[in-house]
Each structure stands twice: as structure tokens, then as C-alpha cells.
KEPA-721124 format. One record per residue (C-alpha): residue in three letters; y, z, x. Coordinates in steps of 0.02 Angstrom, whole numbers, padded with zeros to 5 digits, always signed. Example, Ala and Ser with C-alpha at 12.3 -4.5 7.8 and 13.67 -1.06 7.14 Angstrom:
<recs>
ALA-00225+00390+00615
SER-00053+00357+00684
</recs>
This chain:
<recs>
MET+05367+04853+04723
LYS+05421+05054+04667
ASN+05265+05077+04664
LEU+05235+05043+04822
ILE+05406+05146+04871
ALA+05359+05279+04791
PHE+05171+05265+04843
VAL+05244+05270+05038
LEU+05376+05406+05020
LEU+05253+05527+04990
GLY+05143+05627+05105
SER+05154+05778+05200
MET+05059+05824+05376
LEU+05157+05859+05568
SER+05180+05664+05645
PRO+05045+05632+05782
PHE+05169+05526+05861
VAL+05253+05698+05927
VAL+05271+05674+06131
ASN+05139+05760+06217
GLY+05214+05819+06367
GLN+05360+05765+06480
ASP+05298+05873+06637
GLU+05220+05762+06800
GLY+05056+05719+06765
GLU+05070+05737+06559
THR+05054+05551+06462
VAL+05202+05525+06335
TYR+05145+05444+06190
ALA+05353+05406+06137
LYS+05499+05497+06144
GLU+05633+05551+06020
ILE+05780+05481+06028
THR+05958+05493+05915
PRO+06025+05378+05781
GLU+06141+05307+05905
ASP+06000+05274+06046
THR+05911+05153+05918
PRO+05943+04985+05908
GLU+06053+04923+05778
PRO+05886+04812+05730
ILE+05800+04938+05709
LYS+05894+05035+05580
GLU+05941+04874+05492
ALA+05766+04838+05449
LEU+05728+05012+05404
GLN+05883+05014+05285
LYS+05811+04826+05221
ASP+05627+04895+05218
PHE+05667+05060+05144
PRO+05837+05094+05059
GLU+05783+05250+04982
ALA+05726+05338+05133
VAL+05917+05415+05203
LYS+05884+05592+05254
ASP+05747+05664+05367
ILE+05716+05527+05479
HIS+05699+05507+05669
TYR+05665+05385+05793
TYR+05558+05373+05924
MET+05572+05251+06065
VAL+05357+05194+06108
PRO+05314+05083+06260
ASP+05185+04945+06239
LYS+05044+05015+06343
MET+05034+05167+06238
VAL+05070+05090+06055
GLY+04882+05073+06059
SER+04861+05257+06108
GLU+04904+05292+05906
TRP+04919+05129+05809
SER+04750+05032+05840
GLU+04663+05078+05684
ALA+04780+04913+05661
MET+04755+04820+05789
LYS+04648+04631+05727
GLN+04786+04565+05848
ASP+04856+04620+05994
MET+05046+04705+06033
LYS+05152+04614+06125
THR+05137+04672+06297
GLY+05292+04664+06443
ASP+05429+04744+06457
ASN+05440+04769+06267
ASP+05473+04899+06170
TYR+05409+04989+05984
TYR+05530+05114+05901
LYS+05431+05245+05749
VAL+05516+05278+05639
GLU+05484+05425+05537
MET+05543+05482+05354
LYS+05536+05596+05234
GLY+05525+05556+05072
LYS+05543+05617+04877
GLY+05398+05726+04875
GLY+05443+05780+05039
GLY+05330+05704+05132
TYR+05320+05587+05303
VAL+05296+05403+05334
TYR+05276+05326+05509
GLY+05347+05136+05537
LEU+05303+05032+05700
TYR+05420+04925+05727
ASN+05465+04819+05891
GLN+05616+04782+05972
ASP+05687+04617+05861
GLY+05675+04759+05691
GLU+05523+04679+05611
LEU+05402+04801+05543
GLU+05208+04778+05615
ILE+05097+04944+05561
LEU+05159+05055+05399
LYS+05068+05244+05392
MET+05066+05334+05234
GLU+04975+05471+05201
ALA+04919+05425+05039
TYR+04950+05536+04906
ASP+04850+05490+04722
PHE+04715+05407+04830
LYS+04537+05428+04754
ILE+04448+05392+04909
PRO+04324+05257+04870
GLU+04150+05336+04882
LYS+04071+05217+04967
ILE+04178+05271+05095
THR+04162+05474+05063
THR+03968+05455+05084
HIS+03955+05368+05236
ALA+04106+05490+05292
THR+03982+05646+05259
THR+03796+05544+05292
GLY+03693+05459+05429
LYS+03789+05496+05587
TYR+03900+05588+05480
GLU+03784+05698+05429
GLY+03881+05872+05418
TYR+04029+05818+05430
LYS+04177+05869+05307
ILE+04310+05783+05249
LYS+04467+05874+05326
SER+04541+06009+05203
GLN+04719+05946+05181
ARG+04845+05913+05050
TYR+04815+05740+05069
SER+04647+05657+05122
CYS+04683+05511+05215
TYR+04802+05403+05297
LYS+04852+05218+05224
VAL+04873+05087+05369
ILE+04941+04914+05347
ASP+04953+04789+05461
LYS+05102+04679+05431
ARG+05066+04558+05533
THR+04883+04519+05429
ASN+04944+04606+05252
THR+04765+04685+05329
GLU+04778+04881+05229
TYR+04648+05026+05287
VAL+04595+05188+05229
GLN+04599+05322+05404
LEU+04511+05481+05381
ASP+04470+05606+05467
ILE+04301+05720+05470
GLU+04239+05900+05565
LYS+04133+05973+05581
GLY+04163+06135+05679
ASN+04252+06094+05834
ASP+04215+05941+05817
SER+04338+05803+05734
LYS+04346+05626+05720
THR+04461+05471+05647
LEU+04358+05356+05554
ILE+04441+05194+05492
TYR+04401+05089+05339
THR+04431+04957+05246
MET+04533+04957+05060
THR+04340+04933+05001
GLY+04254+05050+05115
ASP+04163+04943+05221
PHE+04152+05025+05393
VAL+04289+04944+05523
ARG+04279+05104+05672
GLU+04270+05285+05737
LYS+04434+05305+05814
</recs>
């Protein structure tokens, strides 16, 4: 468990789930809210799930109709829809990086997304991501080269990899063993 927490709390990258805009006609994927406006079940679950994550925590409300736009790689099971709100929690870990958790309104962690640190991307993934249909693409160069995504509802793990070729970029989803799932 300590290794998982250490792995989870490492990573560094700006959140891809920031508000895109609040002007009329722009899509809002998530709205930052204060800790006081965050429901107690979310804060209690965060304390239980990540007891060491105590600093630089940000809370976001995600309308259920927007959940799939950023969390869809782990969608073997559909998210509840209707009048459900989801909450994204962004945490800064010991290594200075970020981890993202998607909680339902009852405080249940549905999906965990973290940048992989010291994770060797399987050769099967790097080969697929840079050859064939993706010939000429390169894995985006950054300190951490992929996300590890865990669908807590099914205990399924994924690798999310960003590739680019010139101005074109794509996000590819794989199983942990390197099987291609889909392009996002």
C-alpha cells in the first residue's frame, strides 16, 4: 500500500481538467470549488483514501454530462447520469507532482489518474504508438511519459500515452500489458 501511495503521489503536470471557459457558449468541464463548498463525503473519502495528501489539494465539481470528456478511458462501465455531480480532487504529492481522483457525490472513488513515475512503458506500447498507423509520431517528451489510470469500479488499470507528430497530437489508451484499447 505504501508503494501505491508513493507511486500515486508522484507526478507533475498541469491539470487537464481545468475550466475551459465560463463565457457564454464555452464548455465548462470542471468548476473549481472551495473546500467549504465541497461535500463532506468527498473530503472524508479523500482523507481515508490518501491520508498523506494534506497540502495543495484542489476540488472541482464536474457535471455528469461532462465526466466522459476527460475520464472516458476508464469507461468499461458507464457513469451514473441524471442529477449526479462528480468531484475531481487534485492533490500535490511528496515529489511535487499531481494525482487526480474522480469521486461520485457519495464519496466513492471511481477513477484514479496519476502520472507514472519510474514506470517503464512496455515495449509493445512504444512500438505500437510510433509505428504503423502512428508512423512518425513520438511519445511526448516530458518528465513523466504517461498516465496510469485505475478504474476503481472494475479494478482495471490502463496506460494513457500522449503522442505527437508536428502539430498533431493524439492520446492512446492501452492495457497494462500493452494491448491497444483505443485512441481518444
